N, C-alpha and C positions, 0 to 999 in steps of 0.2 A: 827650157823652150831655145836654149844655145844654138844644138844644132839647126833647128827651123831659122833662128836669126840668120846665122851664118851663110845659109843655104840662098835666102832671101836678100841679101847684100844689093846686088843689083837692082831689085825691085822697092826697096822703100822707101825712095825720094818719091816716087811716081805715086806710090799710095799713100803716103802724108798729102799729095799734091788733093786725092781725089779723096782722100778721107778727112783732112784737116788735121791738125795737130794737136794732140792731148797732151797734158802729164798728168801726174796720178792724183792732183788734188781737185777734186770735182766742184766745189762750192764756187759760187761767186757772192758779191753781198745782196742783201733782201732789195736793195733798190734796183732797179729795171735796167740802170746803163752800165752793165757788165762788158768789161774788154771780150772781143770776137774772137780771143783767141789768146792762149798764156805767152807771155813775154819770151823770148828766148833766155836757156838755162844760163847763159854766160851773163854775168852781173858788171855792170858799170860801176866806177867806184863810188864811192860814199866817204861823205868827212865826217869826222868823231871829234870833238872838241870837248875836254872835261871842263867841268864848270862847278862853283861850288853851290850847296844846296839852296842858298839862300836867295840864287839868281834865277828858279825854277818858280814859273806864275804859280800861288795858291799853296806852295812849302808851307809856310807855316800856318796854315787853316786847316793843312788838309787830313782827312783821317787815313792813317795808314796799315791798322792794323786788319781791314778786311782783306786787301790789296798781300798785305805779307800771308795771311794765312793759305790766299789762292797758290803764292810763290810755293809756300813749303808743301803742297798738296803731291807735288810732283818729284820728289826727293828722291824714290826708288827709280825713277825713270830717267835721271839724270847719270851719264857717266860717272864713274867711283873715283877716276881721275881728275873731274872736271871741279874746278876752282868752283861753281854754282852749287855742286854738289854736299862740300864742307858748308859752304854757305846756308846751304838747304834745311841741313842736318842741326844747326847750330837754330836757324829760326824756329824748326820745330820745338823747340825746347821753352819758348817763350811762353808765357802766360796769354791766350786766344784776345782775349779784350782790353790788353793793357795796353793804350795807345801811348803812354811814356815811355813805355818799354821797347812798344816797336819803332819808334821817333830814335830812340837812345842805338837801336841794334843796327837800322839802317845805317845811320851818319856816320857811325863806328868803324862798318865791316865792308861799307859800300864807297866807290868813288860814280860820283856822276858824268853821265857823258851825253853831251848834245849829240843826234844823229841828224845830218843833212844830206840832201843831193850834191854830185859833183859838182855844181855850177852855184853853190852855196847856200841852195834855196831851203830852211829850215823847216817851213810849213807845208804838209800834204795833205791827203783826203782820208779823212775817218767816215769810213760807210758802218753800218752794221748791219747783225744777222741775229737769227735766231733758231727754235726749235720748234718746227707748228706739230700743232697734236690735230688729228684730223678723226671726225667720227668713222669708225668703219665697223668690218665684219669678217669671220674667219670665210664666212660663207656668201657665194652671189647670191643677191636678191634683187626683186627691183626698184629700191632704193640705193644699194650696193653693189655697182655694177663695174665700176674701174676698177681694175687689177692692179694691184702693187708687184711688177715682178722680183725675182731675185736674179742674181746671174745666169743666163743662158749657157746650157753647155758648150755650144760650138761657136763660144767666144774666146778666140785667142788671141793673147796677148804676150808681146815681146818687147823685155826693156832696151829700147835703141844703144845702148851705150854698152850693150853685147856685142853691137856691128860697130860703133864707132864711140868713143871713149868721152868724143866732147858734145855728144847729144843726152848726158848724164842729165838724170830725171824727167825723159821724154819718154812716153810709150808708143809704139803701134799696135793698132787694134785692128781685128779683122775675122776673117769667117774662111773656109776652107771652100771650095768649088771644085770637086775631082781635084788635083794635085797642086791648085793654083789658091793661093790667100788672097782675097779681094775683101773690099772695105768694107763693114759690119752695116748694118740695117740702120736706116736712119730712122729717125720716130717716123716720119710717117710709114715707114715699111712696118715698121714694130707696131703701130697702132691697126696697121690694116691687117695682121695677123697671119699673111699668106707666108707660110712657111717656118714662121716663126714660133717657138718652143720654149718655155722659160716658167719654174714654178713658180704660181700665185701667193705669196705670202700674206698677203690680207686681201678685202676689198673695201672701196671706198665710195664716194659719191661724186666727189666734184673733181672732174679732172684739173680744173685751175687750182687749187688747191694742192693736187697731186703735183702740178707742174712746179710750186714754189719748193714743195717740198724736196723734189730732185735739188732744186738749185740750191736749197741750204747744206744739202748731203746728208741728213739725218731726221727723223721725226720719230712722233710718237703715235700710236692709231688705239683709240680711244674705243673700245670693243661695247659689243650692247649687254655684255657681261658684266660691266663694271670692271671688268681687267684693261690695262692699259698693257700696250707692248712697245718697247724701241726699237725703232730700227736705223743700221748704220750703214753709211755705203760701202757697196761691195763690188763694183765696178761700172764702167762708161762703155758707149759705143764705138767710140774716137772720133766723132764729128766733131766740129767744134762748136762751142756757145756763139749763139744768136739772139742778140735783145730783141724781145718781142716788143718791148718799148719802144724801141728806136723803128721796128718795123711797122708802129701804130704812126709814129709819129709821120715815118716814109709813106705813108698811105692816105695820109693826113685825117686820121682818125681822132688824134688829139693831139696837143701842143707839146714839145719837150717836158714843162714845167709841169704838166699833168701825168706824165708817163711813170708814175710810182708803183709800188704794190697796189697800191690800195684802188690808184683811180685804171691801170689795168683789170682789176676785179670789177671795179663797176663797170667798167666797159663791156666785160664779156658776159655778167649782168643782163646786159641790155641789148647784148648782140649773137646770141647762142647761135643763129645759123654762118656766123662768121668765126665762131671759135677754133675750129677744127683748122683752116689753112690758118690762122694766128700761132698755134699750138707748132701746127707742122713747118713754121718760119724760122724754129728752134731746132736745126737737125740732132743735135745732142741729144741725148738720154741716158738718165743715172740711173742703175739697180742696185737692191738693195740688200742687207742682210739681216737677219731676225735675232737680236743682242739681248733675247728676254724679256722679262716684266720691267717695267720702266717703276726704277724707285724715284727717291728725291733727287739724288744728285743727277747732274743733267748729264748729255750725251759726252763721251770720249772726243776729246780732239786730238790732234795728230802725234802730240806727245804723249797718248794715251792713256789721260785723266781725265776725270768729269770735269768740265767746263764750270767754271763759278758765274753765276749770273751777274753781270754790271763789273764784273774784275778778272773775265779772259779775253786777252786779243789774239786775233789773228795776225799775222805777219808773214813778211817775208826772209825765211829762213837764210836768203843768201847775203842780208845785212844783218839782222837780228837774230841772236842765239837764241833758239827754243828753250824757255824754260826759266828764261831770263827775267827779273823783275822790271817793270816801266813805269815809265810815271808820264800820264796821257793829260794834255793841256788841249781842251777843244770847247764846244758848245752844244750843249742839249738839242736834240734835231729842232728842226724849225726855230731855234731861237738864237738867242745872245745869249743867254746867261751860262754863266762858267760851269764843265765838266771838266775836272780836277782831282786824278786821283792816282792813285798806286796800282798798278795791274800786273797781271803775267803773261809772259809768253808762251802761250799752248797750242796754238793752232794754225795752221796755214789756210790758204786759199786761191783756186786756179788766177782771181781775178785780184791779188791781191798781192802788186808787182812794187817793187821801189821803196828807198830806203825810209822813206817818210810816208808812211802808205800802211793802214790799220784796219779792223775790223772788229766792230764792238759786239761781245758778244750778249744780248738782253736779257736771255733765258728762253722759257719756253712756252708756247700758248699765245693766245690772239693780243695780249696787251703787250708782249715781247715782240710780238710781228708786226703790230703797228708802229712803234716807237722804231724798231730796224728798219720799215718800208720807208720812212721818213726822213734817214740819217744820211747825211751828205754833207759832212761839215766838213772846215778847216781843219788843222790841229798839226800839232807839235810832240815830239816825243824824245824821252831821255832815255838811255840806258843803263842801269845800275848793276858794275860789274866789280867783283869785289877786291876789294883794295890791295895794292900791290901787287896785282896782276896784271897791269899794264892797261891797254884800250881791249874794247871789249872784241872777241872773238866768237863769229858764228862756226 
């Protein structure tokens, strides 16, 4: 697309204004209150401070082996020269269930670094996400009539750093009308179907469940045959995400504290005639690709390895090195009960912006969705970086 990008350099700003900004990461947290548009790619400063392990909340009693296994699952995805690669390969040699060995390895191999915002604030927002499982079919029927689309052939994607290097991480999406590149179709235009063509990967029964699968960026379809297929993010239409929870609040249909995923689903069931207007208030639309039959491992995150339920985090890679082990200190959803554990930075998300900002992967299915939809806690993060390598570097 390089030649197209260069020829469109004078136009890209106006198209961005029309279509909205869009980065490569599709997913917002399961909670309804996502950012309207990803933050600019240039990251403000963060503060890092090395601390003793004993200063980390809950460290003495934390189970470390599961988080260390999640970290060790990604060795092949780490650069050969990375300090993390060498530490990862050493971690793979440990007995998988040996807590004493895991603790001794971490404390002898890593330094712990507190990460904070530029103003020194060490706590931030921790949300949750999950992999939805939707009932569906390969064929359209009276029950299964909502299409799950693959990426359309007329969607053009341009990496904007080919036009301006400072726009690294942002993409322009559109379609051709004659010799003009125009913004791609909005959600409403796609749903109307006028001129829109794309492969249908499956058919599902509930447009609201599909909407939330698009927010998550991946999911499973449980077919009537008993087979499950796993779908992953393929592309997005280039329009900014708009929170349907905030829309409902603005329309005085609910209060802000009611605008959870569960609250929105309940409202949709009670207001079927208003549903289309609600969904269309978010012009963003995510397209999927089929990843094959769903097995036991979770969906692949940005790092390219299956996510571990309860032990994988989505982070902002401008601050946190992907693949690094992290320690999270937060609380369970709608609770003051401590949630303190070793995890691995294995994913990213369009709404995950800032040094102390993370999305907790709860797993697959309805129970995971309930936990993810309720999670919006305060929390702190510590990056574990190989000893002798200085401060962590993304």
